[in-house]
C-alpha positions as CSV (number, residue, x, y, z in Angstrom):
1,Q,-77.1,36.8,-18.6
2,R,-77.2,40.4,-16.9
3,Y,-74.0,39.8,-14.7
4,L,-71.9,42.8,-13.7
5,Y,-67.9,41.9,-13.2
6,V,-66.0,44.2,-10.9
7,S,-62.3,44.4,-10.5
8,D,-61.4,45.8,-6.9
9,Y,-57.6,46.7,-6.8
10,R,-57.6,47.4,-3.3
11,K,-59.1,43.6,-2.5
12,H,-56.9,42.1,-5.2
13,E,-60.0,40.2,-6.7
14,V,-62.7,40.2,-9.6
15,R,-66.6,39.6,-8.4
16,R,-69.3,38.9,-10.5
17,Y,-72.8,40.4,-9.5
18,K,-75.9,39.4,-10.8
19,L,-78.9,42.0,-11.0
20,G,-79.9,42.7,-7.5
21,E,-77.0,40.8,-5.3
22,N,-75.3,43.0,-3.0
23,F,-72.1,40.7,-2.5
24,G,-71.4,39.0,-5.6
25,T,-69.4,35.8,-6.0
26,L,-65.5,35.6,-6.2
27,I,-64.2,34.8,-9.7
28,A,-60.7,35.5,-9.3
29,G,-58.0,36.5,-7.1
30,G,-59.3,37.0,-3.4
31,N,-56.0,35.2,-1.7
32,G,-54.1,38.6,-1.0
33,K,-51.8,40.8,-3.3
34,G,-49.2,38.8,-4.9
35,N,-48.1,36.9,-7.8
36,G,-49.2,33.5,-7.2
37,L,-51.6,31.8,-9.8
38,N,-54.4,32.2,-7.0
39,Q,-53.5,35.9,-6.4
40,L,-53.7,39.3,-8.3
41,N,-51.8,42.4,-8.1
42,Y,-53.7,45.5,-8.8
43,P,-56.3,44.0,-11.2
44,T,-57.3,46.4,-13.8
45,Y,-59.3,45.5,-17.1
46,L,-61.6,42.6,-17.4
47,F,-62.7,40.6,-20.4
48,V,-65.2,38.1,-20.5
49,D,-65.5,35.4,-23.3
50,R,-68.4,33.3,-24.5
51,D,-67.2,30.3,-21.9
52,H,-67.6,32.9,-19.0
53,S,-63.8,33.1,-18.7
54,V,-62.6,36.1,-17.2
55,Y,-59.4,37.8,-18.4
56,V,-57.6,40.4,-16.0
57,S,-54.9,42.7,-16.9
58,E,-52.7,43.1,-14.1
59,Y,-51.1,46.6,-13.6
60,Y,-48.2,45.6,-10.9
61,N,-47.8,41.9,-12.1
62,H,-47.3,42.9,-15.9
63,R,-49.2,40.1,-16.9
64,V,-52.7,39.0,-18.2
65,M,-54.4,36.2,-16.5
66,K,-57.2,33.8,-17.6
67,W,-59.6,32.6,-14.8
68,V,-61.8,29.6,-16.2
69,E,-65.1,29.5,-14.8
70,G,-64.9,28.0,-11.5
71,A,-61.3,27.8,-11.2
72,K,-59.2,28.4,-8.0
73,E,-56.0,29.5,-10.0
74,G,-55.7,31.7,-13.3
75,I,-53.5,31.0,-16.2
76,A,-50.7,33.5,-17.3
77,V,-51.7,34.0,-21.1
78,A,-49.4,37.1,-21.7
79,G,-46.4,38.4,-19.7
80,G,-45.7,37.3,-16.4
81,Q,-42.0,37.7,-16.7
82,G,-41.7,41.0,-14.9
83,A,-41.7,44.5,-16.6
84,G,-39.9,44.6,-19.8
85,S,-40.0,45.2,-23.3
86,A,-39.3,41.5,-24.6
87,L,-42.0,39.8,-26.4
88,T,-42.5,37.8,-23.5
89,Q,-43.1,40.9,-21.2
90,L,-45.4,43.5,-20.5
91,N,-45.0,47.0,-18.8
92,Y,-48.1,47.7,-17.1
93,P,-50.7,46.5,-19.2
94,Y,-54.1,48.3,-19.4
95,E,-57.1,47.4,-21.8
96,I,-57.6,44.0,-23.0
97,F,-59.8,42.3,-25.8
98,V,-60.2,38.8,-26.8
99,D,-61.6,37.7,-30.3
100,T,-63.4,34.8,-31.3
101,L,-60.4,32.9,-32.2
102,C,-59.3,33.5,-28.6
103,T,-56.2,35.9,-29.6
104,L,-55.7,38.3,-26.9
105,Y,-54.7,42.2,-27.9
106,V,-53.2,44.2,-25.0
107,A,-52.5,47.7,-24.6
108,D,-49.1,47.6,-23.1
109,S,-48.7,51.3,-21.9
110,R,-45.3,52.0,-20.9
111,N,-43.9,50.1,-23.9
112,R,-46.3,52.5,-26.0
113,R,-47.6,49.5,-27.9
114,V,-50.5,47.3,-28.4
115,M,-49.6,43.4,-28.5
116,R,-51.3,40.2,-29.9
117,W,-51.0,36.9,-27.9
118,T,-52.4,34.0,-30.2
119,Q,-53.8,31.0,-28.0
120,G,-51.2,28.9,-26.5
121,A,-48.3,31.4,-27.7
122,K,-45.2,31.9,-25.4
123,Q,-44.7,35.5,-26.8
124,G,-46.8,38.2,-28.2
125,T,-46.4,40.1,-31.7
126,V,-46.3,43.9,-31.8
127,I,-49.0,45.1,-33.9
128,V,-49.1,48.9,-33.4
129,G,-46.6,51.2,-31.8
130,E,-43.2,50.6,-30.4
131,N,-41.8,53.3,-32.3
132,G,-41.0,55.6,-29.5
133,I,-42.6,58.3,-27.8
134,G,-44.5,60.7,-30.1
135,A,-47.5,61.9,-31.8
136,R,-46.9,60.8,-35.5
137,A,-49.2,58.0,-36.8
138,N,-47.1,55.1,-35.9
139,Q,-46.5,56.0,-32.3
140,L,-48.3,55.8,-29.4
141,N,-47.8,57.4,-25.6
142,Y,-49.5,55.6,-23.1
143,P,-52.0,53.3,-24.9
144,Y,-54.9,52.8,-22.3
145,G,-57.7,51.5,-24.4
146,L,-58.6,49.6,-27.4
147,S,-61.7,48.2,-29.3
148,F,-62.5,46.8,-32.4
149,D,-65.3,47.6,-34.9
150,L,-67.5,44.9,-37.2
151,R,-64.9,45.3,-40.0
152,G,-61.6,44.6,-37.7
153,N,-60.4,48.1,-37.3
154,L,-58.5,48.4,-34.3
155,Y,-59.1,51.5,-32.0
156,V,-56.3,52.9,-29.5
157,A,-57.1,55.2,-26.9
158,D,-53.8,57.1,-27.1
159,A,-53.9,59.2,-23.7
160,E,-50.8,61.4,-23.7
161,N,-51.1,62.3,-27.1
162,H,-55.0,63.3,-26.3
163,R,-56.5,61.2,-29.3
164,V,-57.9,57.9,-30.6
165,Q,-56.3,56.2,-33.7
166,R,-57.8,53.7,-36.1
167,F,-55.5,50.9,-37.4
168,S,-56.4,48.3,-40.0
169,I,-55.5,45.1,-38.9
170,E,-54.7,42.1,-41.0
């Protein structure tokens, strides 16, 4: 629909712009920096699903929030339990991706892993990484970006190893 979604880490908000607009519409946050359900803290990556819900990875809140179109508050769909390595936690999340089954994938940078959170799950599953710092095929060092191809292969931008790795995900 020719929209552009922008995360503003200084204003702790996400806005949607229609082609030709200068100000945009507030979609998420906008209530100052914080960890409340109506707040964001350093929003980074975004994903917009078919229903126009916006998923926002929050670097300093160690969570991913889902903002349904028109909502005044978001829903924590991953993390939000402080920084850590438990399956309920994230540690500086970056890129996110949501598939057609509403499964969320998160590049969990400082845990050096990619996590999968099925819809409604209270904890995630590690699908790639978490094998220590290194450059072996099963190791990641600050995964920042991720993407899928049409065959379901996962591609991970492994920043500190200066490479992109491909993984076959079941």
